[in-house]
C-alpha positions as CSV (number, residue, x, y, z in Angstrom):
1,M,22.8,-22.3,11.7
2,S,20.3,-20.5,13.8
3,T,17.0,-19.5,12.5
4,K,17.8,-15.9,13.1
5,L,21.1,-16.0,11.0
6,R,19.5,-17.9,8.0
7,L,16.8,-15.3,8.1
8,I,19.6,-12.3,8.4
9,I,21.4,-13.9,5.3
10,L,18.0,-13.9,3.3
11,S,17.2,-10.4,4.2
12,F,21.2,-9.2,3.6
13,L,20.9,-10.7,-0.2
14,Q,17.4,-9.5,-0.8
15,F,18.4,-6.0,-0.7
16,F,22.1,-6.6,-1.7
17,I,20.4,-7.3,-5.3
18,W,18.6,-4.1,-5.5
19,G,21.4,-2.0,-4.0
20,S,23.6,-3.1,-7.0
21,W,21.7,-1.0,-9.5
22,L,18.7,0.8,-8.2
23,I,20.7,4.1,-7.1
24,T,23.3,3.9,-10.1
25,I,21.0,2.9,-13.0
26,G,20.7,6.6,-13.7
27,A,24.4,7.3,-14.1
28,Y,24.5,4.2,-16.6
29,W,21.3,5.4,-18.4
30,F,22.5,9.1,-18.7
31,Q,26.3,9.1,-18.7
32,T,27.1,5.9,-20.4
33,K,24.1,5.3,-22.9
34,Q,23.2,8.8,-22.9
35,W,19.4,8.3,-23.4
36,S,16.6,10.8,-23.0
37,G,15.4,11.7,-19.7
38,A,11.6,11.1,-20.5
39,Q,12.3,7.4,-21.3
40,F,14.2,7.2,-18.0
41,G,11.2,8.1,-16.1
42,A,9.3,5.2,-17.4
43,I,12.3,2.8,-16.2
44,F,11.3,3.5,-12.6
45,S,7.8,3.0,-13.5
46,T,8.5,-0.7,-14.0
47,M,8.7,-1.2,-10.2
48,G,5.4,0.2,-9.9
49,I,3.7,-1.7,-12.8
50,A,5.0,-5.1,-11.6
51,S,3.9,-4.1,-8.0
52,I,0.4,-3.6,-9.1
53,F,-0.2,-7.2,-9.7
54,M,2.7,-9.5,-9.1
55,P,2.9,-9.2,-5.0
56,S,-0.9,-9.8,-4.7
57,L,-0.7,-12.7,-7.3
58,M,2.2,-14.5,-5.7
59,G,1.2,-13.8,-2.3
60,I,-2.0,-15.9,-3.5
61,V,0.0,-18.6,-5.0
62,A,2.0,-18.7,-1.5
63,D,-1.3,-18.7,0.3
64,K,-3.0,-21.5,-1.4
65,W,-0.7,-23.7,-3.8
66,M,3.0,-23.5,-3.3
67,N,5.6,-23.1,-0.3
68,A,6.6,-19.7,0.0
69,E,10.3,-20.3,0.4
70,K,10.0,-22.3,-2.8
71,L,8.4,-19.7,-4.9
72,Y,10.7,-16.9,-3.4
73,G,13.6,-18.8,-4.5
74,L,12.4,-19.5,-8.1
75,L,11.5,-15.8,-8.5
76,H,14.9,-14.8,-7.7
77,I,16.6,-17.4,-10.0
78,L,14.4,-16.3,-12.9
79,G,15.3,-12.6,-12.0
80,G,18.9,-13.2,-11.8
81,V,18.8,-14.6,-15.5
82,V,17.1,-11.6,-16.8
83,L,19.7,-9.2,-15.2
84,L,22.5,-11.1,-16.8
85,T,20.9,-10.1,-20.1
86,I,20.6,-6.4,-19.4
87,P,24.2,-5.4,-20.5
88,M,23.4,-6.7,-24.0
89,V,20.5,-4.3,-24.6
90,A,21.3,-1.4,-26.8
91,D,17.9,0.2,-27.3
92,P,16.2,2.3,-24.7
93,G,12.8,0.7,-25.7
94,M,14.0,-2.7,-25.1
95,F,15.7,-1.7,-22.0
96,F,12.2,-0.8,-20.3
97,W,10.8,-4.2,-21.1
98,V,13.8,-6.3,-19.9
99,I,13.8,-4.0,-16.7
100,L,10.0,-4.5,-16.4
101,L,10.6,-8.5,-16.5
102,N,13.1,-8.5,-14.1
103,M,10.8,-6.5,-11.7
104,I,8.1,-8.8,-12.4
105,F,10.3,-11.5,-10.9
106,Y,11.7,-9.1,-8.1
107,M,9.0,-7.1,-6.8
108,P,6.9,-9.9,-5.3
109,T,10.0,-11.3,-3.4
110,L,9.6,-8.1,-1.1
111,A,6.5,-9.1,0.2
112,L,7.5,-13.0,0.2
113,S,10.6,-12.3,2.1
114,I,8.5,-10.8,5.0
115,A,6.0,-13.4,4.7
116,V,8.7,-16.3,5.1
117,S,10.3,-14.3,7.7
118,Y,7.1,-13.9,9.8
119,S,6.3,-17.7,9.3
120,V,9.7,-19.0,10.2
121,L,9.8,-16.7,13.2
122,K,6.1,-17.4,14.6
123,R,6.6,-21.1,14.3
124,E,9.7,-20.9,16.3
125,G,8.1,-18.8,19.0
126,F,9.7,-15.6,18.4
127,N,7.9,-12.2,18.7
128,I,7.9,-10.6,15.4
129,V,7.6,-7.1,16.5
130,K,10.9,-7.5,18.8
131,D,12.7,-9.9,16.5
132,Y,12.2,-8.8,13.0
133,P,13.4,-5.5,12.8
134,P,17.1,-6.6,14.1
135,I,16.7,-9.2,11.0
136,R,15.5,-6.7,8.4
137,V,18.2,-4.3,9.5
138,W,20.8,-6.5,7.6
139,G,18.8,-6.1,4.3
140,T,19.7,-2.3,4.7
141,I,23.3,-3.2,5.5
142,G,23.3,-5.5,2.4
143,F,21.8,-2.5,0.2
144,I,24.5,-0.2,1.6
145,V,27.4,-2.9,1.1
146,A,26.1,-3.3,-2.7
147,M,26.1,0.5,-3.2
148,W,29.7,0.8,-1.8
149,T,30.9,-2.2,-3.9
150,V,29.3,-1.0,-7.0
151,S,30.8,2.6,-6.4
152,L,34.4,1.7,-5.5
153,L,34.6,-0.9,-8.1
154,G,33.9,2.0,-10.6
155,F,30.7,0.3,-11.8
156,E,28.3,3.3,-11.3
157,K,28.5,4.0,-15.2
158,S,29.2,0.4,-16.1
159,A,26.9,-2.5,-17.2
160,S,28.9,-4.5,-14.6
161,Q,26.5,-3.4,-11.9
162,F,24.0,-5.8,-13.4
163,Y,26.3,-8.8,-13.3
164,V,26.9,-8.2,-9.5
165,A,23.2,-8.1,-8.8
166,A,22.5,-11.0,-11.2
167,A,25.2,-13.2,-9.0
168,A,23.6,-12.1,-5.9
169,A,20.0,-13.0,-7.1
170,I,21.0,-16.6,-8.5
171,L,22.8,-17.2,-5.0
172,L,19.7,-16.4,-2.8
173,G,17.6,-18.3,-5.3
174,F,19.1,-21.6,-4.5
175,Y,19.8,-20.7,-0.9
176,S,15.9,-20.0,-0.5
177,F,15.4,-23.8,-1.0
178,T,17.3,-24.5,2.1
179,L,15.1,-22.5,4.3
180,P,12.5,-23.8,6.7
181,K,9.4,-24.9,4.8
182,C,6.6,-22.4,4.6
183,P,3.5,-24.3,3.6
184,P,0.4,-22.6,2.1
185,T,-1.7,-21.8,5.0
186,A,-4.9,-21.6,3.3
187,K,-4.4,-24.7,1.2
188,D,-7.2,-26.9,2.7
189,T,-9.7,-24.0,3.6
190,P,-12.8,-24.9,1.8
191,S,-13.8,-22.3,-0.9
192,R,-17.3,-21.2,-0.8
193,S,-17.3,-18.2,-3.5
194,L,-15.3,-17.1,-6.4
195,V,-13.3,-14.8,-4.2
196,D,-12.2,-17.8,-2.2
197,V,-11.4,-19.9,-5.0
198,L,-9.2,-17.1,-6.3
199,G,-7.4,-16.6,-3.1
200,L,-8.7,-12.9,-3.6
201,K,-10.1,-12.7,0.0
202,S,-7.6,-10.1,1.2
203,F,-9.3,-7.6,-0.8
204,A,-11.9,-7.7,1.4
205,L,-10.0,-5.6,3.9
206,L,-10.8,-2.6,1.7
207,R,-14.4,-3.0,2.8
208,D,-13.2,-1.7,6.0
209,T,-13.0,2.0,6.3
210,K,-9.9,2.3,8.4
211,M,-8.1,-0.5,6.2
212,L,-9.3,1.3,3.1
213,T,-7.9,4.7,4.6
214,F,-4.7,3.0,5.3
215,F,-4.1,1.7,2.0
216,L,-5.2,4.8,0.2
217,F,-2.3,6.7,2.3
218,A,0.1,3.6,1.5
219,L,-0.6,4.6,-2.2
220,L,-0.2,8.5,-1.9
221,L,3.2,7.9,0.3
222,G,4.4,5.3,-1.9
223,A,4.5,8.0,-4.8
224,A,7.2,9.6,-2.9
225,L,9.2,6.5,-1.8
226,Q,11.0,6.2,-5.3
227,L,11.6,9.8,-6.0
228,T,14.9,10.3,-4.4
229,N,15.8,6.9,-5.8
230,A,15.1,7.9,-9.3
231,Y,16.4,11.5,-9.1
232,G,18.9,11.6,-6.0
233,D,22.0,10.2,-7.9
234,T,21.2,12.2,-10.9
235,F,20.7,15.4,-8.9
236,L,24.2,15.1,-7.6
237,H,25.8,14.2,-10.9
238,D,24.2,17.3,-12.4
239,F,26.6,19.4,-10.2
240,D,29.5,18.0,-12.3
241,K,28.5,20.8,-14.9
242,V,29.5,23.4,-12.5
243,P,33.6,23.7,-12.5
244,A,33.6,24.4,-8.7
245,Y,31.9,21.2,-7.8
246,Q,33.4,18.8,-10.2
247,D,36.0,17.6,-8.0
248,S,34.1,17.3,-4.8
249,F,33.7,13.8,-3.2
250,A,29.9,14.0,-3.6
251,V,29.9,14.5,-7.3
252,K,32.6,11.5,-7.6
253,Y,31.1,9.2,-5.3
254,P,27.2,10.2,-5.4
255,A,26.3,6.6,-4.5
256,I,28.4,6.8,-1.3
257,I,26.7,9.8,-0.2
258,M,23.5,8.4,-0.9
259,S,24.1,5.4,0.8
260,I,23.9,7.4,4.1
261,S,20.3,7.1,3.9
262,Q,20.5,3.2,4.1
263,I,23.0,3.7,7.0
264,S,20.3,5.7,8.6
265,E,17.9,3.1,8.1
266,T,19.8,0.7,10.3
267,L,19.2,2.8,13.4
268,F,15.8,3.8,12.9
269,I,14.9,0.0,12.2
270,L,15.7,-0.7,15.7
271,A,14.1,2.2,17.0
272,I,10.6,1.0,15.4
273,P,9.5,-1.3,18.5
274,F,10.0,1.6,20.8
275,F,8.3,4.1,18.8
276,L,5.3,1.6,17.9
277,R,5.0,1.0,21.8
278,R,5.3,4.7,22.8
279,F,3.3,6.4,20.1
280,G,1.3,3.8,18.0
281,I,0.9,3.2,14.5
282,K,-0.9,6.3,13.5
283,Q,1.8,8.8,15.1
284,V,4.8,6.6,13.7
285,M,3.4,6.7,10.3
286,L,2.9,10.6,10.7
287,F,6.6,10.9,11.7
288,S,7.3,9.2,8.4
289,M,5.5,12.0,6.4
290,L,6.9,14.6,8.2
291,A,10.4,13.2,7.6
292,W,9.6,13.0,3.9
293,V,8.8,17.0,4.0
294,L,12.0,17.5,5.8
295,R,14.1,15.0,3.3
296,F,13.0,16.8,0.3
297,G,13.3,20.3,2.0
298,L,17.1,19.7,2.8
299,L,17.8,18.4,-0.6
300,A,16.5,21.8,-2.1
301,Y,19.0,23.6,-0.3
302,G,21.9,21.2,-0.4
303,T,25.3,21.7,-2.4
304,P,28.5,19.5,-2.6
305,D,30.4,22.0,-0.8
306,S,30.2,23.0,2.8
307,P,28.1,23.9,4.5
308,G,25.6,22.7,1.7
309,I,26.9,19.1,2.0
310,W,25.8,18.9,5.4
311,L,22.1,19.6,4.3
312,I,22.4,16.5,1.9
313,V,23.8,14.3,4.5
314,L,21.1,15.4,7.1
315,S,18.6,14.7,4.6
316,C,19.9,11.4,4.0
317,I,19.8,10.7,7.8
318,V,16.1,11.8,7.8
319,Y,15.5,9.4,5.1
320,G,15.9,6.5,7.6
321,M,12.8,7.6,9.6
322,A,11.0,8.8,6.3
323,F,11.3,5.2,4.8
324,D,11.3,2.7,7.7
325,F,8.6,4.3,9.8
326,F,6.2,3.7,7.1
327,N,7.3,0.5,5.3
328,I,8.3,-1.6,8.2
329,S,5.8,-0.4,10.6
330,G,2.9,-0.4,7.8
331,S,3.9,-4.1,7.2
332,L,3.4,-4.9,11.1
333,F,0.2,-3.3,11.1
334,V,-0.9,-5.2,8.0
335,E,0.1,-8.6,9.7
336,T,-1.6,-7.8,13.3
337,Q,-4.8,-6.7,11.7
338,T,-5.4,-9.6,9.1
339,A,-6.4,-13.5,9.6
340,S,-3.4,-15.9,9.2
341,S,-4.9,-17.5,5.9
342,I,-4.6,-14.2,4.0
343,R,-1.5,-12.6,5.5
344,A,0.9,-13.3,2.5
345,S,-1.8,-11.9,0.1
346,A,-2.4,-9.0,2.6
347,Q,1.4,-8.0,2.6
348,G,1.1,-8.4,-1.2
349,L,-1.7,-5.8,-1.4
350,F,0.3,-3.4,0.8
351,M,3.2,-3.9,-1.5
352,M,0.9,-3.3,-4.5
353,M,-0.4,0.1,-3.0
354,T,3.1,1.4,-2.2
355,N,5.3,0.1,-4.5
356,G,2.6,-0.4,-7.4
357,F,0.2,2.1,-7.8
358,G,2.1,4.6,-5.7
359,A,5.3,4.2,-7.5
360,V,3.6,4.4,-10.8
361,L,1.8,7.7,-9.7
362,G,5.0,9.1,-8.2
363,S,7.4,8.1,-11.3
364,S,4.7,9.3,-14.0
365,V,3.4,12.6,-12.4
366,S,6.9,13.7,-11.4
367,G,8.2,13.1,-14.6
368,I,5.6,15.2,-16.3
369,V,5.8,17.9,-13.7
370,I,9.6,18.1,-14.0
371,E,9.7,18.1,-17.7
372,K,6.8,20.8,-17.9
373,Y,7.4,23.1,-15.2
374,F,11.3,22.7,-13.7
375,T,13.3,22.0,-16.9
376,A,14.8,24.8,-19.1
377,A,14.4,25.4,-22.7
378,D,17.4,23.5,-23.5
379,G,15.6,20.3,-22.4
380,I,18.4,19.2,-20.1
381,T,19.1,21.9,-17.3
382,K,16.6,21.3,-14.4
383,D,15.6,23.6,-11.5
384,W,16.3,21.0,-8.8
385,H,15.7,23.5,-5.8
386,S,12.1,24.1,-6.9
387,I,11.7,20.3,-7.8
388,W,12.6,19.4,-4.1
389,L,10.5,21.9,-2.7
390,A,7.3,20.7,-4.9
391,F,8.1,17.1,-3.6
392,A,8.3,18.6,0.3
393,A,4.9,20.4,-0.3
394,Y,3.3,17.0,-1.5
395,A,4.4,15.2,1.4
396,L,3.2,18.0,3.8
397,V,-0.4,18.0,2.3
398,I,-0.4,14.2,2.8
399,A,0.6,14.3,6.4
400,V,-2.2,17.1,7.2
401,L,-4.7,14.9,5.5
402,F,-3.6,11.7,7.3
403,V,-4.0,13.4,10.9
404,V,-7.6,14.3,9.8
405,L,-8.7,11.1,7.8
406,F,-7.0,8.2,9.3
407,K,-8.8,7.2,12.6
408,H,-7.1,4.6,14.8
409,K,-6.6,4.5,18.5
410,H,-3.4,3.3,19.8
411,S,-3.1,0.3,22.1
412,P,0.1,-0.5,23.6
413,Q,-0.8,-4.3,23.5
414,E,-1.7,-4.3,19.8
415,Q,1.9,-4.6,18.9
416,D,2.4,-7.7,21.1
417,D,-0.6,-9.7,19.5
418,A,-0.3,-11.7,16.1
419,E,-4.1,-12.1,16.1
420,P,-6.2,-9.5,14.2
421,S,-9.1,-7.5,15.7
422,E,-12.4,-9.0,16.0
423,Q,-13.8,-6.0,13.7
424,L,-11.5,-7.1,10.8
425,L,-12.0,-11.0,11.4
426,S,-15.5,-10.3,10.7
427,V,-14.7,-8.4,7.4
428,N,-12.7,-11.3,6.6
429,Q,-15.2,-13.8,7.2
430,A,-17.9,-11.8,5.2
C-alpha cells in the first residue's frame, strides 16, 4: 500500500469519527432526550476545554517520549471505548463529563494526525504544501460519509450514532499501529532549562510579535468555528414548528443539507496551494474571515423553502473557504515557521488556541448572548435572524482588526520551504 493511500485512510477515519455525531448530537439532545438548551451549550464547550491542554500535552509527549503514531492509536482506542458508553448515560450532567472524557482523548488526535502525516511525507521526500491538501481532503469526505450514513440510517436522533463513531475510532486506533514509525524528534536533545525538560519550548513562539498576533487571531476566529456546528442543525430543526416547512427536505434531513459545507471543503482544500502561492498566508486567512461574515449573513436570511433554501446552500458552500483557509493554511504556517524539534508541540499550541480557548470562548459567550438577547420569554423560541447577524458582525470586526494588526509579508518561496525563518529560529533557541 502506498504512503499516500495509508495517510488517506488515516484522514478519512479521523473525521468519520467526528462526523458521526458532531452535527447530529443536537437532535439527540433536544429531540430525544429533551434536555435544556443551557446545558447543551456546555456540551460543545468540552471540545474547547479538552483542547486547552491536551493537544499541547500530547504534542510534548510525541516530541520527546513516544512515537507519534502509537500515541495517536492509543488515544483513538480509548476514545472509542468512551463513545460506547454514551448511550447508557441518562443524566445531562453526567453526559457532560462523559463527552469531556471522549474529547480529552479525541482532540489531541487532530494535531497528531497532522504531525504524523507531515513526518511521513517529509521522510518520503514529498512536498507537504503540494501533497498534504489532497490527502487531507479525504478527511472531509469521511466527515460527509459519516453524516450521510447517520442521517440515511435514521440515527440523527438516536444513540446509535455514537456506536458508529466508536467502531470507527477503535478501527483507526489499531490501524495506526501499522503506520510508518514517527519517533520523537527531540528525544536526544539536551535539556538546558525547565522549559526544555518539560518540552514547553513551543510556547517561546509567543515571544515573537508576529506569532503572538497569529495565535491571538487563531483564538478569536476559533470562537466562530464551532458556532454553526453547535447551532446549524438546531436552526433547521426549529423550522419544523412552522407547518409550511415541516415536510421540507431540509427539515427532515438537516444533516444532509449541512453536509454541503463539508463537500465545499473538498474543493477549497485543493485550492489552498494556489491561493497560498498567489496571495500569501495573510490574504488567505483574511479570505477566511470574510467568508465567515458571508456564511453567517446568508444563514440569517435562509429558509427551508425556495428561494430561501438557496441562501442556506450558498452559506454551506462558503463554509468551505471559511473553515479550510484558516485551519489548513494556519497549520502550514505553523509548520513552516517553527523548528523541527517542536513542530508537534507547535501544532498542539495552534489547536489549543483554535479548538481550545477559542471554542470555549465561542460556546460560552454565544450561549449567554443567545439566552439573554435572542430567546423569547418562553425560553424556547429563538430569533435566528438576529443571532446569525450578530455572529456576522463579530467575524467582520475580527477581519478588520486582522488587516491592521497582523504584519506578515508574502514570499512565494515561503510555502516551498520546510525550514523556519532565521528570526523564529533565534526565538526558539532563546
